[in-house]
C-alpha positions as CSV (number, residue, x, y, z in Angstrom):
1,X,116.5,116.7,84.5
2,X,115.8,113.0,84.9
3,X,113.2,111.7,87.6
4,X,114.7,111.2,90.8
5,X,113.3,107.5,91.4
6,X,112.7,106.3,94.9
7,X,114.9,103.4,95.8
8,X,114.3,100.6,98.4
9,X,118.1,99.1,99.4
10,X,118.0,95.6,100.3
11,X,121.6,94.4,102.1
12,X,122.5,92.4,105.3
13,X,122.9,95.0,107.8
14,X,125.2,93.5,110.0
15,X,127.9,92.9,107.6
16,X,127.5,95.4,105.3
17,X,125.8,98.8,106.9
18,X,129.1,100.9,106.7
19,X,129.8,100.3,103.1
20,X,126.1,100.6,102.1
21,X,125.7,103.7,104.2
22,X,129.1,105.4,101.6
23,X,127.0,104.5,98.9
24,X,123.6,106.0,99.7
25,X,125.2,108.9,100.8
26,X,126.5,109.4,97.0
27,X,123.6,112.0,96.6
28,X,122.7,111.5,92.9
29,X,119.3,109.7,94.0
30,X,116.2,110.6,96.0
31,X,116.9,111.9,99.7
32,X,115.6,108.7,101.4
33,X,116.6,108.2,105.0
34,X,118.7,105.3,105.7
35,X,117.2,103.3,108.9
36,X,119.4,104.6,112.1
37,X,121.3,101.8,114.3
38,X,118.3,102.5,116.8
39,X,115.8,101.6,114.2
40,X,117.1,98.9,113.3
41,X,117.2,97.5,116.5
42,X,113.9,98.0,117.0
43,X,113.3,96.1,113.9
44,X,115.1,93.3,114.9
45,X,113.1,93.1,118.2
46,X,110.0,92.2,116.1
47,X,108.7,88.8,115.3
48,X,108.5,87.5,111.4
49,X,105.2,89.2,110.9
50,X,106.5,92.6,112.4
51,X,109.5,92.7,109.8
52,X,107.6,91.5,107.0
53,X,105.3,94.6,107.7
54,X,108.1,97.0,108.2
55,X,109.7,95.4,104.5
56,X,106.3,96.3,103.3
57,X,106.0,99.4,104.5
58,X,109.5,100.6,103.8
59,X,109.3,99.4,100.2
60,X,106.1,100.9,99.2
61,X,106.0,103.7,96.2
62,X,109.5,102.4,95.7
63,X,110.1,102.1,92.0
64,X,113.5,100.0,92.3
65,X,114.9,98.0,94.6
66,X,119.0,97.8,94.6
67,X,120.6,94.6,96.4
68,X,123.7,95.5,98.0
69,X,125.5,92.1,97.6
70,X,127.9,91.6,100.4
71,X,129.7,88.4,101.2
72,X,126.8,86.8,102.9
73,X,123.9,88.4,101.3
74,X,122.5,85.6,98.9
75,X,121.5,83.3,101.8
76,X,119.6,86.0,104.2
77,X,116.1,85.2,104.5
78,X,115.0,88.8,104.6
79,X,116.9,89.6,101.8
80,X,115.4,86.4,99.5
81,X,112.0,87.8,100.8
82,X,112.7,91.4,99.3
83,X,113.9,89.9,95.9
84,X,111.0,88.1,95.7
85,X,108.4,90.4,96.7
86,X,109.9,93.2,94.7
87,X,110.0,91.2,91.4
88,X,106.2,89.9,91.9
89,X,105.2,93.8,92.3
90,X,106.8,94.5,89.2
91,X,109.5,96.7,90.6
92,X,113.1,97.2,88.8
93,X,115.6,95.0,90.4
94,X,119.7,95.0,90.2
95,X,122.5,93.9,92.1
96,X,125.8,95.9,93.0
97,X,128.7,93.8,94.4
98,X,130.2,96.1,97.4
99,X,133.1,93.8,98.6
100,X,135.3,96.6,96.9
101,X,134.1,99.1,98.7
102,X,136.1,100.1,101.5
103,X,134.7,99.5,104.8
104,X,136.2,101.9,107.8
105,X,136.2,99.0,110.2
106,X,136.9,95.8,107.9
107,X,138.2,96.8,104.8
108,X,137.2,95.2,101.6
109,X,135.6,91.8,101.8
110,X,135.1,88.6,99.7
111,X,132.8,88.7,97.0
112,X,129.4,87.0,97.9
113,X,127.5,84.8,95.6
114,X,124.7,86.3,93.1
115,X,121.6,86.2,95.3
116,X,119.4,86.1,91.9
117,X,120.4,82.5,91.4
118,X,118.2,81.3,94.0
119,X,115.3,82.0,92.1
120,X,113.8,80.6,88.8
121,X,110.8,82.3,86.8
122,X,109.8,80.3,84.1
123,X,112.3,77.8,83.7
124,X,115.2,80.4,84.0
125,X,117.1,81.7,86.6
126,X,116.7,85.3,87.8
127,X,120.1,86.1,87.7
128,X,119.8,85.7,83.9
129,X,117.0,88.5,83.7
130,X,118.3,90.7,86.7
131,X,121.5,92.4,85.9
132,X,124.3,92.7,88.8
133,X,127.1,94.9,88.7
134,X,130.9,94.6,90.0
135,X,132.5,98.2,90.4
136,X,136.2,98.8,90.1
137,X,138.4,97.1,92.4
138,X,140.5,100.5,92.6
139,X,137.7,102.8,92.9
140,X,134.3,101.4,93.6
141,X,132.6,104.3,95.2
142,X,133.3,106.7,92.4
143,X,132.4,103.9,89.7
144,X,128.9,103.4,91.3
145,X,128.4,107.1,92.0
146,X,129.1,107.4,87.9
147,X,126.8,104.7,87.2
148,X,123.8,103.8,89.6
149,X,121.2,106.2,87.8
150,X,121.7,104.4,84.4
151,X,122.0,100.9,86.2
152,X,118.5,102.0,88.0
153,X,117.0,102.9,84.8
154,X,118.0,99.6,82.9
155,X,116.6,97.4,85.9
156,X,113.2,99.3,85.6
157,X,113.1,98.9,81.8
158,X,114.3,95.2,82.2
159,X,111.4,94.6,84.6
160,X,109.0,96.3,82.3
161,X,110.1,94.0,79.7
162,X,110.2,90.6,81.5
């Protein structure tokens, strides 16, 4: 039986929480509880130091960071912080485009840009190292369900080799 990995999910809460909630509930990964809407409201009230502390505490002991890439993800301050932190702490990192996951409120959305383009490591864009996956436009949920464990293992291997 494969090891259940501890995963930190990075995403733009306001735009993508419902898409991300569906994917987090797939059940193939460990039982880490998503932050509730009340938890997020408390986090949003914090100053930058408080938000950074919350991220640090929640990323602690995680082996991989999965960036759920929505339409506006790549420009978000805290997403950038989480990517930088994950890479510098040698965690596996990967991206999954979620525009094809149907949101009960808003349907599908436009594909966002690659957030790893914002970083350079040894004269190379991080997007040349970190893999991003674009699930099927007809069945994104099941595409992620079938592949996410392998994608996470691949991300951890890539990070261990870079």
